[in-house]
C-alpha positions in Angstrom: -62.8 -112.6 -88.8 -62.5 -109.6 -86.4 -60.0 -107.1 -87.3 -58.4 -105.6 -84.4 -56.5 -102.7 -83.2 -54.7 -103.2 -80.2 -54.1 -100.0 -78.3 -51.1 -100.0 -75.3 -48.7 -102.9 -75.2 -47.5 -103.3 -71.4 -48.1 -106.9 -69.8 -51.8 -106.5 -70.4 -51.8 -105.2 -74.1 -48.7 -107.9 -75.5 -50.6 -111.0 -73.6 -53.9 -109.4 -75.4 -52.4 -109.0 -78.7 -50.4 -112.7 -78.3 -54.7 -114.1 -77.9 -55.3 -112.8 -80.9 -52.5 -113.7 -82.9 -53.3 -117.1 -81.5 -57.2 -117.0 -82.1 -58.2 -117.6 -86.0 -61.1 -115.4 -85.8 -59.5 -112.5 -85.0 -56.8 -110.6 -87.8 -54.8 -107.7 -85.8 -54.5 -104.7 -88.3 -51.9 -102.9 -86.3 -50.8 -102.1 -82.7 -50.5 -98.7 -81.0 -47.8 -97.4 -78.0 -46.8 -93.8 -77.4 -43.1 -95.6 -77.2 -41.6 -98.3 -79.4 -41.9 -101.4 -76.9 -39.8 -105.2 -76.8 -42.3 -107.1 -79.0 -41.9 -110.7 -79.2 -41.3 -112.6 -82.4 -45.0 -113.4 -83.0 -45.8 -109.3 -83.0 -43.2 -109.0 -84.5 -44.6 -108.9 -88.0 -47.6 -106.1 -87.4 -47.6 -102.8 -88.2 -47.1 -99.8 -85.2 -47.7 -96.7 -84.8 -47.6 -94.2 -82.2 -50.9 -92.3 -83.1 -54.5 -94.1 -82.4 -56.2 -91.0 -83.6 -54.9 -92.1 -86.9 -55.1 -95.8 -86.9 -58.4 -95.9 -85.7 -59.3 -93.6 -89.1 -57.1 -95.4 -91.7 -57.1 -99.4 -90.6 -61.0 -99.2 -89.6 -61.2 -102.3 -87.4 -64.1 -104.3 -86.2 -62.4 -104.2 -82.8 -60.0 -102.4 -80.4 -58.3 -103.5 -77.4 -57.8 -100.8 -75.6 -54.6 -101.7 -72.9 -53.8 -98.1 -72.1 -53.4 -95.9 -68.4 -56.1 -95.9 -67.2 -57.0 -92.3 -67.9 -57.4 -92.8 -71.8 -59.7 -95.6 -71.3 -62.8 -93.8 -71.5 -61.8 -91.6 -74.1 -60.6 -94.3 -76.1 -63.4 -96.3 -76.1 -65.2 -93.7 -77.0 -63.7 -92.9 -80.1 -63.5 -96.7 -81.2 -67.5 -96.8 -80.7 -67.7 -93.9 -82.0 -65.3 -94.6 -85.4 -68.1 -98.0 -85.1 -66.1 -100.6 -83.3 -66.7 -102.4 -80.5 -64.5 -102.8 -77.5 -62.8 -104.2 -75.1 -61.0 -101.9 -72.5 -58.9 -103.3 -69.4 -59.7 -102.4 -66.1 -60.6 -100.1 -64.7 -63.3 -99.2 -67.0 -62.3 -95.0 -66.3 -61.1 -93.3 -63.5 -63.8 -91.3 -62.1 -67.6 -92.5 -62.6 -69.1 -90.2 -64.5 -66.5 -91.7 -67.7 -67.3 -94.9 -67.1 -71.3 -93.6 -67.2 -70.1 -92.2 -71.0 -68.8 -95.2 -72.0 -71.6 -97.1 -70.4 -74.0 -94.5 -72.6 -72.0 -94.2 -75.4 -72.3 -98.5 -75.7 -75.6 -98.0 -75.6 -76.0 -95.3 -78.1 -73.9 -96.8 -81.0 -74.9 -100.0 -80.1 -71.5 -101.4 -79.9 -70.4 -104.2 -77.7 -67.7 -103.2 -75.0 -66.3 -106.2 -72.8 -64.1 -105.2 -69.9 -61.2 -107.3 -68.6 -62.3 -108.4 -65.7 -59.5 -111.4 -66.3 -61.1 -113.4 -63.1 -65.2 -114.0 -64.5 -63.2 -116.2 -66.7 -61.3 -118.3 -64.5 -62.3 -121.5 -63.1 -61.0 -121.4 -59.8 -62.8 -118.0 -59.0 -65.9 -119.3 -60.8 -66.2 -122.2 -58.7 -65.4 -119.7 -55.4 -68.1 -118.0 -56.2 -70.7 -121.2 -56.7 -69.5 -122.5 -53.5 -70.0 -119.3 -51.8 -72.9 -118.8 -53.1 -74.6 -122.2 -51.8 -73.2 -121.3 -48.4 -76.3 -118.2 -48.4 -74.9 -115.2 -46.4 -74.5 -113.1 -45.3 -70.8 -112.6 -45.8 -67.7 -111.4 -44.8 -64.8 -111.1 -47.7 -61.1 -110.8 -46.6 -59.7 -110.4 -50.3 -56.2 -108.6 -50.9 -53.1 -108.6 -53.4 -49.8 -107.0 -52.3 -47.1 -106.7 -54.4 -43.6 -106.6 -53.6 -42.4 -105.0 -56.1 -38.9 -103.5 -57.5 -37.4 -102.7 -60.9 -39.1 -102.6 -63.9 -42.5 -103.3 -62.4 -41.9 -100.7 -59.8 -41.6 -98.4 -63.0 -44.7 -99.7 -64.1 -46.3 -99.5 -60.5 -45.1 -95.1 -60.5 -46.3 -94.9 -63.4 -50.0 -96.4 -62.5 -50.0 -94.2 -59.7 -49.8 -91.2 -61.5 -53.6 -91.4 -61.7 -55.0 -94.3 -59.9 -54.3 -96.0 -56.5 -54.2 -99.7 -55.8 -57.0 -100.4 -54.4 -58.7 -99.1 -57.2 -56.6 -100.8 -60.2 -56.7 -104.0 -58.8 -59.8 -103.4 -56.3 -62.0 -103.6 -58.9 -61.2 -107.5 -59.7 -62.2 -108.3 -56.3 -65.5 -105.6 -55.9 -66.6 -107.5 -58.8 -66.6 -111.0 -57.1 -68.2 -109.9 -54.2 -70.5 -108.6 -55.8 -71.0 -111.6 -57.6 -71.7 -113.4 -55.1 -73.9 -110.9 -52.5 -77.1 -109.9 -54.8 -76.8 -107.2 -51.6 -76.6 -103.1 -53.0 -73.6 -101.7 -51.7 -74.4 -98.9 -48.7 -71.4 -97.7 -47.4 -67.7 -97.6 -48.1 -64.8 -96.5 -45.2 -61.4 -96.2 -46.9 -57.2 -96.1 -45.7 -54.3 -95.4 -47.1 -51.0 -93.9 -46.8 -48.0 -92.9 -48.7 -44.9 -95.1 -48.0 -42.9 -93.9 -51.0 -41.2 -90.5 -52.1 -40.7 -92.2 -55.5 -44.5 -91.5 -56.0 -46.7 -88.0 -56.0 -47.5 -86.3 -52.5 -51.3 -86.4 -52.9 -50.7 -90.3 -54.1 -50.8 -93.2 -51.8 -49.7 -97.0 -52.5 -51.0 -98.9 -50.2 -54.6 -98.2 -49.0 -57.4 -101.1 -47.6 -61.1 -100.1 -47.2 -64.2 -102.0 -45.8 -67.6 -102.0 -48.2 -71.0 -102.5 -46.3 -74.0 -104.6 -48.0 -77.6 -103.9 -47.2 -77.8 -107.6 -46.4 -75.5 -107.3 -43.3 -72.4 -108.3 -45.6 -69.5 -106.9 -45.5 -65.7 -107.4 -47.7 -62.8 -105.4 -46.8 -60.1 -105.6 -49.5 -56.5 -104.7 -49.3 -53.3 -103.5 -51.8 -49.7 -102.3 -51.6 -47.4 -101.8 -54.2 -43.6 -101.3 -54.0 -40.1 -103.0 -52.7 -41.5 -102.2 -48.9 -44.4 -104.6 -49.6 -43.9 -107.6 -47.4 -43.7 -110.8 -48.8 -45.8 -112.5 -45.6 -49.8 -112.6 -46.3 -50.0 -110.8 -49.4 -52.5 -112.9 -50.8 -56.3 -113.5 -48.8 -59.0 -115.0 -50.5 -61.7 -116.0 -48.0 -65.8 -115.8 -48.3 -66.6 -116.6 -44.6 -70.8 -116.8 -43.7 -72.8 -118.3 -40.8 -72.3 -121.7 -42.3 -69.0 -122.2 -43.3 -66.4 -120.6 -45.7 -64.6 -121.1 -48.9 -60.5 -119.9 -49.3 -58.3 -119.9 -52.1 -55.4 -122.1 -50.8 -51.3 -120.9 -52.1 -48.6 -122.8 -52.4 -45.9 -122.7 -49.4 -43.2 -121.4 -52.6 -45.7 -118.8 -53.8 -43.9 -114.6 -54.1 -46.3 -111.6 -54.7 -43.6 -110.5 -57.9 -44.8 -113.4 -60.1 -48.1 -112.3 -62.4 -49.2 -116.1 -62.2 -49.7 -115.9 -58.4 -52.2 -112.8 -59.0 -54.7 -115.6 -60.6 -53.2 -118.8 -60.5 -54.2 -120.5 -57.6 -53.7 -124.3 -55.8 -56.5 -124.9 -53.9 -60.3 -124.3 -52.7 -60.5 -125.5 -49.6 -64.5 -125.6 -48.6 -65.3 -125.1 -44.8 -69.1 -126.4 -43.8 -70.1 -125.8 -40.2 -72.4 -128.8 -40.9 -69.5 -131.2 -42.3 -66.0 -129.5 -41.7 -63.8 -129.2 -44.6 -63.2 -130.3 -48.0 -60.0 -129.3 -50.7 -60.9 -129.3 -54.1 -57.2 -129.5 -56.3 -57.3 -126.3 -58.5 -53.5 -127.7 -59.7 -54.3 -127.7 -63.8 -55.3 -124.1 -64.1 -54.8 -122.2 -66.9 -51.7 -119.7 -66.5 -52.0 -115.5 -66.7 -51.2 -116.1 -70.8 -54.1 -119.0 -70.8 -56.6 -116.6 -69.5 -56.4 -113.9 -71.5 -56.6 -116.3 -74.5 -59.7 -117.3 -72.6 -60.8 -113.9 -72.0 -60.6 -112.5 -75.5 -62.7 -116.0 -77.2 -65.1 -114.9 -74.6 -65.0 -111.5 -76.5 -65.6 -113.3 -80.3 -68.0 -115.0 -78.9 -70.2 -112.1 -77.3 -69.9 -110.2 -80.5 -70.6 -113.6 -83.2 -73.7 -114.4 -81.0 -74.5 -110.4 -80.2 -74.6 -111.2 -76.2 -76.2 -108.6 -74.3 -73.4 -107.0 -72.1 -75.8 -104.4 -70.5 -75.5 -106.5 -66.7 -72.2 -107.2 -67.6 -71.0 -103.1 -67.9 -73.5 -102.3 -64.9 -71.7 -104.5 -62.9 -68.0 -102.6 -64.1 -69.9 -99.4 -63.6 -70.4 -100.1 -60.4 -67.5 -102.2 -58.7 -65.3 -99.0 -59.9 -67.8 -96.7 -58.4 -67.1 -98.5 -54.9 -63.6 -98.6 -55.6 -63.6 -94.6 -56.1 -65.7 -94.4 -53.0 -62.8 -96.1 -51.1 -60.2 -93.6 -52.3 -62.3 -90.6 -51.9 -62.9 -91.9 -47.9 -58.8 -92.4 -47.4 -58.8 -88.7 -49.1 -61.8 -86.9 -46.7 -61.4 -89.3 -43.9 -65.0 -90.0 -43.4 -66.8 -92.7 -44.7 -68.7 -92.6 -47.9 -72.6 -93.2 -48.7 -73.2 -94.8 -51.9 
């Protein structure tokens, strides 16, 4: 049984904690959060503390789940590995490329396994989309976005995230990772633009942005992300991959809303359009919801530990997708393209 310490009990941390609670491969030995959170009944019996370092030293977990704010991910992950634990760390892996590479190097140094929370890698619709897109052949155009019309507590979470991380980085790493899984080409240049649409965030932060990434095979990607009560609830979910031979698209139901957490992962159907043969619709109506995806993700963590899986490519992919998104943020701030 894998003894796990969960640090950070926001939306994702709670979902991961529930996944550990319901999976007999894991035993939760402690929960860490800076404030006292409202816990679901299933988690109320576990010991809770606000001191991560003390809990790590005292409990000596086999695995640490790092689901805190992004600016602490690298430090918490490295401390866990130094303490002898494997790590699951929510995306983004870090807030700088140097910190991401520090986590990568620490995993090599200590021999610990690190899984980064790229939940779409465990999502049947996205796995199928990647397979269908690769079968079409490149070069590709990627059109991906995720805008969220957030208000109340969700807007408060977004404002807290934006103290360190803009939306195009926080969410963008998922979708850049998808781009890189579809094309084997190397990213060579990023061009980004962003705009601050709220006086409730820092003067040097923006809550809307989009960027383009160019690959050395001619493929190009576009990603857009915006958070806040001012965001449009129209065209908030675009997921298209286009090639000379056709396109693959995720199509959402007409009643989908940007403020529903399941909308961010759940799909309705895949439409595969081939120039030669026309359209085929693949129903995804019975796919897993958000909690079920977290369950699958943590089941993979258990397998990675039990089977001693080689996660070096996984780590390299996480560093690369973060580097692209951080280059987009640099381009937004400088007004200049960034060469990779």
